[in-house]
C-alpha positions as CSV (number, residue, x, y, z in Angstrom):
1,M,29.1,-15.6,198.0
2,K,32.3,-17.5,198.3
3,P,35.3,-15.1,198.8
4,L,37.6,-14.9,195.8
5,K,41.1,-16.1,196.2
6,V,43.3,-13.9,194.0
7,V,47.1,-14.2,193.5
8,A,48.9,-11.0,192.4
9,V,52.2,-12.0,190.6
10,C,55.2,-9.9,189.8
11,G,58.8,-10.5,188.9
12,M,60.2,-7.2,189.7
13,G,60.5,-7.6,193.4
14,M,57.8,-7.6,196.1
15,G,57.3,-3.8,196.1
16,T,55.4,-3.7,192.8
17,V,53.3,-6.8,193.7
18,F,52.2,-5.1,196.9
19,L,50.9,-2.1,194.9
20,I,48.9,-4.5,192.7
21,K,47.6,-6.2,195.9
22,M,46.6,-2.9,197.5
23,N,44.7,-1.8,194.3
24,L,42.9,-5.2,194.1
25,E,41.8,-4.9,197.7
26,K,40.5,-1.3,197.1
27,I,38.6,-2.4,194.0
28,F,37.1,-5.5,195.8
29,K,36.1,-3.3,198.7
30,E,34.5,-0.7,196.4
31,L,32.5,-3.4,194.7
32,G,31.6,-5.2,198.0
33,I,33.2,-8.4,196.8
34,P,34.8,-10.6,199.5
35,A,38.3,-11.6,198.5
36,E,41.6,-12.8,199.8
37,V,44.5,-11.3,197.8
38,I,47.9,-12.9,198.0
39,A,51.1,-11.3,196.7
40,S,53.7,-13.6,195.1
41,N,56.9,-13.5,193.1
42,I,56.8,-15.4,189.8
43,S,59.8,-17.5,191.0
44,S,57.9,-18.6,194.2
45,L,54.4,-18.8,192.7
46,S,52.3,-21.5,194.3
47,L,48.7,-21.9,193.2
48,G,46.3,-23.9,195.2
49,A,43.2,-25.7,193.8
50,D,41.2,-22.9,195.4
51,T,42.9,-20.1,193.5
52,D,40.2,-18.3,191.4
53,L,42.2,-15.6,189.6
54,I,45.8,-14.5,188.8
55,V,46.7,-10.9,188.2
56,A,50.1,-10.3,186.6
57,S,52.2,-8.3,184.2
58,M,51.8,-9.0,180.5
59,D,55.4,-10.2,180.7
60,F,54.2,-13.4,182.3
61,E,51.4,-14.2,179.8
62,K,53.5,-17.0,178.2
63,V,54.6,-18.4,181.5
64,L,51.1,-18.5,183.0
65,K,49.1,-19.4,179.9
66,D,48.8,-23.1,180.7
67,K,47.5,-22.5,184.2
68,P,43.8,-23.5,184.3
69,I,42.8,-20.4,186.2
70,R,41.3,-17.1,185.0
71,K,44.0,-14.5,184.4
72,V,44.2,-10.7,184.1
73,F,47.3,-9.3,182.5
74,L,48.4,-5.7,183.0
75,R,50.5,-3.3,180.9
76,N,50.9,-0.8,183.7
77,L,51.1,-2.6,187.0
78,I,50.3,0.5,189.2
79,D,47.4,1.8,187.1
80,K,44.3,1.1,189.1
81,E,42.0,2.1,186.2
82,E,43.6,-0.4,183.8
83,L,43.3,-3.0,186.5
84,K,39.6,-2.2,187.2
85,S,38.7,-2.1,183.5
86,K,40.3,-5.6,182.9
87,L,39.0,-7.1,186.1
88,L,35.3,-6.1,185.8
89,P,34.6,-8.4,182.8
90,V,36.2,-11.3,184.5
91,L,34.3,-10.7,187.7
92,K,31.1,-10.5,185.7
93,E,31.9,-13.7,183.9
94,M,32.5,-15.3,187.3
95,G,29.1,-14.0,188.7
96,Y,30.6,-11.6,191.2
97,T,29.2,-8.4,189.6
98,T,26.6,-7.4,187.0
99,T,28.5,-4.3,185.8
């Protein structure tokens, strides 16, 4: 299984994006999914061709909508349960989980 490349994006400063990154890493570890999670600020966002998924605040939905990459948008950036509930269907669609 190819490791996922995930970019966590925030605009509020790097503190919040590192919380998203830590929650993503915990979830991937719990699920046994290999992943590289990168933290980025919206103003310095750089997506490579190998980026599989973007996780960001709903505030960035309009800014990121044209990116041809799967996206997960969050209302509460530090709520691990919201993140997991929105992430699981995307991971299933991508073939990384059956749950």
